[in-house]
N, C-alpha and C positions, 0 to 999 in steps of 0.2 A: 651461050646460057644458055641452058635448057626451061623448055617454059613449066613455069609454078602460078598458074592459074588458078589450078584450084587449094582447099585448105588440107594439112596436111591427114593421115586417116588413121585408124583403126584395124587389123586386119579382116574383121568381118566387112570394109570396108566403109566404113562410117566416118563422117567428120568428126575429129577430135576437139572438145570443147574447151573452154577456158583452160577449164582446172585439170584435166589433162595437159594438157599443155605446160603450164605449168610445173603440174605433177612431176614429168620427164625435165623439163628446166633446174628441177633443186636434183631430180636424181643426177642430170647430168653434172650440174656443179658439184657433186658429193663425189664422185667415182675421178674429176679430174685433180682436184684435192689428195686423192688418195694415190691415184697414181703417182703426182708428181713425190712423195713420203715416199713409193715405193726405190722410185729410178733415183731419186738423192739420197737415199738410204743404199743401195745396190754401187754406187761411184764411188763414195765413199769408201763403203769395201776393201773396193779397189786397191784405191790411195793407200787404206792402210798397208793392204796385201805386201804394194811398196816398199812401207816407210817412211810417205808423209803421213803428213800430218794437217795437210790442207781439211778444208771446212768449208759446207755450203757455209755465206752468209743469206740470210732468208730478211726479208723488208717487206712490208706492207705499205701499203697504198690507196691512196684515194681516189676516187674521179669526182672529181667538179660536178659533174650532171648527174654522176647516180652511178655505186657498184667501186668497182677496186679490184688489190686483187693479191697476191704473195708472188715475189722474184727470189728466185733460190741461184747462188756467183759461187764456183769455188772456182780459184785463179791460183797459178800457182804450186800447182803437183807433181807430181816423179811421173803423173800416167796422166793428166787431161791439164794443155795450160789454161785451159779457159772452158766451163762448165756452164751451164745457166739451162736451170727449170724456170717454166715461168708458166701462172695459173693467172688466171682472171674472171669475173662476175662482173659484165657491167652492163647497164640498161639506160632511157632514158631520149634522147630523140637526137634525129640525124637532120643532118643537114639534107633541105629536099632535093639536089642537084643530085648529090651523091644517096641517097634513098632510092633513087631510080634506076641506081646499074644494082641494085638487088632486089630478090624473091620479093615477095609481099607484099601490102599495102600500107598506106600511110607513112610516117616517119617515126614512129615508137619502134625500139627496138630492145633485144633483150641477147645481150652475148656470153658464154662462158667456153675457156676452150684452157689447155696446155699445149705450151709450144716448147721446145728445147732444140739448142743447139752443142753440141762438144765436139769442140779443136784439140785436140788430142799431142801428146809433145810429141813423140816419134812418128817420125813421117813415114810410119808402114804402115799406120796402125788409122784405117779413114777415119774423115769427120764424120758428121752424120746430123741429121736435123729430125724431127716427129712432128707431128701440131695431130691435134684432136679436139675440135669447137660443135661445138651444137648454139645456132643460131634461128634470133623468134623476127623478122618485120612484120608489124599487125599480127594477123592471125593464122601467118603463114611461116614454120617453122622444120629447120632441117639440118644435117652431120656433115659433116665435114673430113678432111684430114687427110693422113698419112705420112709418109717414115720415107726418104733417102737415103742413099751413102755416098761419102765421095770420096774414094781412093785416088792418093796419090804416085801411090807403086801396085795397082790392083794387083791382087791373088785372085783368079779364076776359082777356084774354091771357098776362098768367102765373101765372092759375089753368089755364088751358086745357093750357099748358106744362106745368105740375107734374102733372096726371093723366097725359097724356098717355105721358110718362114712368115713369110706375109703369105703364099700363095695359101698356105695350109689353115691358116685365119677365115682369108677369104670361101674359103673351100667348105668352111664348116655349116658356113652358111647359104652361099649362093657358087656355082662351080665359076658363071659369066663373072664375078667378082674380079679376082686376078685377072684376066686378062683384058680386059678392060681399065682397068685401074693401072694397072701397069704400062696400057698407052697411052694414059693418062695424066701419070707421070711422065714419062718419056717427052710427052710434049708441053708438058708443064715447065719442070726444070730446062729448058733449054735457053739458052744466052744464044739470041736472034742475032746480036750484034758482032758475035764471036761466029756461030756458025757451026756452036756443040754444045751437047749437055753436060749439064752441071756435072754429073759424075754417073754413076752405072745405074741410078733408076730406084726402083721400088717401084712402090705405090701413090696414087692423090686421086681420090673421092671429093664430090660434094653435090653440093643440096640434094641427095639422098633424103625422100620427103615422103614421097608415095605409101609408105605404109613404117609409118613412124618405131612403132615397138619391135619390128620386124632392124629399122633401123640402127635402134637403139642396141641391140644385142649386139649384131656383129660389129658398129662401132666398139666397142666397149673389149673386146674379143682382139680385135684390132690395135687396140694401144697396149694391149697383154702381150699384145705379142712382139711391140718394141726391143725388152729386154735379152728375151730368148735372139733373135736376130743380131745382135749388135753383140750383146758381152761376151759370147765366144770370140770375137772376130780381134775381141780387144785382146786377154788373157793369150793369145796364140803369139801377138806381135807386136805388145809393146816394150819386152824384151830383146828383140831386134837391134842388135848392133846395126848401127850409123854414123855417118859424116859431114861435115858440112856444107858438102855437094846435094847430101840428102837434103839439108835441115833449111838452103835456102829455096831449092825449089818446090816444099812445101810452102816453105813462105811467099810465093812468088806465084800459085796457084792458089792460094788461100784468098789472093786478088780479086779470081772469076768469082769465089766466096759473092766478097763484099758488095761486085758489083750486079749478081740475081737481086742478092737482102732488098740494097735500093735502089734498083730500078722495078727487078718485077715481082717481088714476093707478095702475097697478097695479104699476111696477117701483116707487113709493114705498112704497108697500104690504111688495110682497114683501122687499124693502132691509128695512127698518125690524123685517122681524117675521124675518128672519135671521141679527140685529145686523150687520147693515153699517155702513161707515164714515158716518157720520151729514154731514160736509162734503161725500162724494162722493155721495151720495143727492140730497142740498138742492143739487149746485149749478146746481139746473133753472130756479131761485128767479134773479129779473132783479135785477140790483144795486142798481135805482132802481124804484120804483111808488108807485103813493097813490089813495089811495080815496075817492070824494066821492060825501059824503051826496044822495041820491035827483038824481047827474044824468041832464039833459035834455039830451040836441044840438038846436039849433036847427033850427026845422023847414027841408026843403029845404038843410040842409048838407053839405058830404061826410064829416062824423062821422054824419049823422043816416043816409045812401044803407048806413052800414057793416051796419046792421041786415037790410036782404035780403041779405044772402051769407050770414048767422048760421040757415040752415036746412040741413036736405040740396035738391042743386040734381045736376043731369042735367048737368056741367058739357060734356061730350063731345059730349050731347045736342044743347044749345044750340049751339054752335058748328059744329054739325055743322048746324045748321037756319038759320045766319048768312051760312054758304057758300056 
C-alpha cells in the first residue's frame, strides 16, 4: 500500500480543509449516480434492440451504521443473463482492526462509488467489471477504480479496442497512468491459486490522493470511458451463433470469476467488513455457473487457446507490431 501520511492537497500544494473534502465527496456521489443512470439506460437500449423486455429492477437500501445505496439488477435478458449496476454512499465508524488496513487516521469513514458486473448470454461476449469509488478515512481521501475484461473466446481486436479506449482516458491526464494502471490490473486481477489472470486485464488504480482535484477529473473520465470501451464489443458479438459446447465452457469459466470475487475482490471485502447490504455486494455473482473436477480442454481447441490470453501481455504493443 502506498504511503498516505499526508492529507489530500490542492493543485497549489495546500492541504484541503474539511469543507473542500465534503464538496469533493458530494460531487463524487452525484457523479456515480449519474453514471449508473447512463450505463443502465445504455444496457436497456441493447436489450430493447434485441427484442427483449428485460429491464433493470432498482432497490434502495439503508445501511444501519449510516448511508445506503441503490442497486440495479437486470436478469433474463436476450443480451445479458445478469447485469448488476450498484451505487452506494455510506459512512460511519470502522472496526479499528479493519481501519488500520486503510490509509488515513481514526475510525470515521466515508465511501461512495459505483460497481458493476455484466454477465452476457452469448459466450462470445466477454464478461466485464468496473468500479469507481471515492473514500475517506479521517482527514485523508482518495480515488480508486478501474475496468477489466473477461472473455471466454477472446478476439484480439476486441481486447485492443478495450485497452485503447481506457488508455485514451488515461493519456488525457497523465501519460504514465495507463502503463502504471495496466500493470496494476494485471497484478490485481490474478488468481494466485490458479496461476492465471482473471481475464485480459484493463486498468486498476487506488489511493490517488496527491492532488485530489486532478485525481477527481481523471476519475470522472475513467468512468466515462467504460461504455465506449465495452459496448462496441457487445454489439459486434452478441448475435454470433454458438452451441452447447460454448455455453458449457462459459459456465465453467464463470467459476473463476466467482472464485476471484469471493477470495480477492477488495469491494466485496470492504462491503462485508462495513456491514453493507449482502444482496448488493454479491450481485456480481452470475446466475448460472458450473465447476467440473480436473477439467482439461482438448489440445488445439478454441477452449484450450484461452490459456494463452490469461497472462499479462502488452496488447497495444502487440497490435502496433502487427500493423
